[in-house]
C-alpha positions as CSV (number, residue, x, y, z in Angstrom):
1,M,0.0,0.0,0.0
2,F,2.8,2.4,0.9
3,M,4.7,1.8,-2.4
4,Q,1.5,2.3,-4.3
5,K,1.0,5.7,-2.7
6,K,4.6,6.6,-3.2
7,R,4.4,5.8,-7.0
8,C,1.1,7.8,-7.3
9,L,2.8,10.8,-5.6
10,A,5.9,10.5,-7.8
11,G,3.7,10.4,-10.9
12,L,1.7,13.4,-9.8
13,A,4.8,15.4,-9.0
14,G,6.2,14.6,-12.5
15,L,3.0,15.7,-14.1
16,L,3.0,19.0,-12.2
17,C,6.6,19.6,-13.2
18,C,5.7,19.2,-16.9
19,L,2.6,21.4,-16.6
20,S,4.6,24.1,-14.8
21,L,6.8,24.6,-17.9
22,A,3.9,25.4,-20.2
23,A,4.1,29.2,-20.3
24,C,7.7,29.7,-19.3
25,G,9.2,27.1,-21.6
26,S,8.6,25.3,-24.8
27,V,5.4,25.6,-26.7
28,A,3.5,22.3,-26.3
29,S,2.4,20.6,-29.5
30,T,-1.3,20.8,-30.2
31,G,-1.5,17.1,-31.2
32,T,-4.6,15.6,-32.7
33,G,-7.2,16.4,-30.1
34,S,-10.9,16.2,-30.6
35,S,-12.5,18.7,-32.9
36,T,-14.5,20.1,-30.0
37,A,-11.2,20.9,-28.1
38,Q,-9.7,22.5,-31.3
39,E,-12.9,24.6,-31.8
40,T,-12.7,25.7,-28.2
41,K,-9.0,26.7,-28.7
42,T,-9.8,28.5,-31.9
43,A,-12.7,30.4,-30.3
44,A,-10.5,31.4,-27.4
45,T,-7.8,32.7,-29.7
46,E,-10.4,34.6,-31.8
47,K,-11.9,36.1,-28.5
48,T,-8.4,37.2,-27.5
49,A,-7.7,38.9,-30.8
50,S,-11.0,40.8,-30.9
51,A,-10.8,41.7,-27.2
52,S,-7.4,43.2,-27.5
53,A,-8.3,45.2,-30.5
54,S,-11.3,46.9,-28.7
55,Q,-9.5,47.7,-25.4
56,K,-8.2,51.1,-24.3
57,T,-4.5,51.1,-23.8
58,M,-1.9,52.9,-21.6
59,P,1.5,53.5,-23.2
60,I,4.4,52.1,-21.2
61,R,8.2,52.0,-21.8
62,L,10.2,48.9,-21.4
63,T,14.0,49.5,-21.0
64,V,15.5,46.1,-21.9
65,N,19.2,45.9,-21.1
66,G,19.4,49.6,-21.6
67,K,17.4,49.8,-24.8
68,Q,14.0,51.5,-24.9
69,V,11.1,49.5,-26.3
70,K,7.6,51.0,-26.8
71,A,4.7,48.9,-25.4
72,H,1.3,49.4,-23.9
73,F,-0.9,47.9,-21.1
74,N,-4.5,47.0,-21.8
75,D,-7.3,48.2,-19.5
76,S,-7.8,45.0,-17.6
77,A,-7.7,45.2,-13.8
78,P,-4.5,43.2,-13.5
79,A,-2.7,45.5,-16.0
80,Q,-4.0,48.6,-14.1
81,E,-2.8,47.1,-10.8
82,L,0.7,46.6,-12.3
83,L,0.6,50.1,-13.7
84,G,0.1,51.4,-10.2
85,Q,3.3,49.6,-9.1
86,L,5.5,51.2,-11.8
87,P,8.4,51.8,-12.2
88,K,9.4,48.2,-11.6
89,T,12.5,46.2,-12.7
90,V,12.2,42.5,-13.5
91,T,14.8,39.9,-14.5
92,L,13.6,37.6,-17.3
93,N,15.2,34.4,-18.4
94,P,15.0,33.0,-21.9
95,S,13.2,30.0,-23.0
96,D,12.0,28.6,-26.4
97,N,9.2,31.1,-27.0
98,D,9.4,33.7,-24.3
99,F,11.3,35.5,-21.6
100,C,9.9,35.1,-18.1
101,G,10.7,35.5,-14.5
102,D,10.5,37.5,-11.3
103,T,7.5,37.3,-9.1
104,L,4.5,39.6,-9.4
105,D,1.6,39.7,-7.0
106,L,-1.4,40.6,-9.1
107,S,-5.1,40.1,-8.4
108,Y,-7.1,38.6,-11.3
109,K,-10.5,37.0,-12.0
110,A,-11.2,33.8,-13.8
111,S,-12.5,35.9,-16.7
112,D,-9.0,37.5,-17.1
113,V,-7.4,34.1,-17.8
114,Q,-7.0,32.7,-21.3
115,S,-5.1,30.3,-23.5
116,G,-3.0,31.5,-26.4
117,Y,-1.0,34.6,-27.1
118,K,0.3,36.8,-29.8
119,N,4.0,37.5,-30.4
120,G,4.8,40.5,-28.4
121,D,2.2,40.0,-25.7
122,L,3.1,41.0,-22.1
123,A,1.5,38.5,-19.7
124,Y,1.2,37.4,-16.1
125,W,1.5,33.7,-15.6
126,P,-0.3,33.0,-12.3
127,P,1.1,29.4,-11.6
128,A,4.6,30.9,-11.0
129,K,3.5,34.6,-10.6
130,N,5.9,35.4,-13.5
131,F,6.0,38.4,-15.8
132,V,6.3,37.1,-19.4
133,I,7.2,38.6,-22.8
134,F,6.2,36.2,-25.6
135,V,8.4,36.5,-28.6
136,K,7.5,33.7,-31.0
137,D,5.4,30.7,-31.9
138,E,2.0,32.4,-31.5
139,E,0.7,30.0,-34.2
140,K,1.3,27.1,-31.8
141,S,0.1,28.9,-28.6
142,A,-3.5,27.8,-28.4
143,S,-2.5,25.1,-25.9
144,I,-0.6,27.5,-23.6
145,G,-3.0,28.3,-20.8
146,N,-3.2,30.1,-17.5
147,L,-2.3,33.4,-19.1
148,V,-3.4,36.9,-18.1
149,I,-2.5,39.2,-21.0
150,L,-1.5,42.6,-19.7
151,G,-0.5,44.3,-22.9
152,H,1.7,44.2,-26.0
153,V,5.0,45.4,-27.4
154,D,4.5,48.1,-30.0
155,E,7.7,47.4,-31.9
156,P,8.4,45.3,-35.1
157,Q,9.0,41.5,-34.7
158,A,12.7,42.2,-35.5
159,V,13.0,43.9,-32.0
160,L,11.6,40.7,-30.4
161,N,13.9,38.5,-32.5
162,A,16.9,40.4,-31.3
163,L,16.3,39.7,-27.6
164,Q,18.9,37.3,-26.2
165,G,20.1,35.9,-22.9
166,T,18.9,37.1,-19.5
167,L,17.0,40.4,-19.7
168,K,16.9,43.2,-17.1
169,V,13.7,45.0,-17.9
170,E,12.5,48.2,-16.4
171,I,8.8,48.7,-16.9
172,A,7.7,52.4,-16.6
173,K,4.9,54.7,-17.7
174,A,5.7,56.3,-21.0
175,Q,6.4,60.0,-20.8
């Protein structure tokens, strides 16, 4: 009985480790899930795109390793909460599709949480309380969940492509 519980706990721990890498790591492959699951993912992505296009925004400035990058926060409650904490400096580590790190304490509602992102999205990832800048693989992002989108980088994709290594990012209100 003890060994059975031990194996079950070990398996659960392994599963949690894999799930914890979803936003701050490799993009998971979408596989060949049911059409209902795919339709749900597509609907969520479309909802995200239309919602971000209709939201009011607040200009911010990211200073990434000394270089200025224009961006904006959306009008969601979590983004406005972070706006009230600015200026703030975070250290972000690279992974396959994003840069993420540091701990933020932001309040959010279930309706703020989504799956999928656009390249350049600024997000809060509640499972690790991380700030995230997504830089690539938006076309594979429908399976990346537990995201609270805070805003977006207003620079060309080339600026995102040039980001390398560990980033020191100061987030401040634009002047």
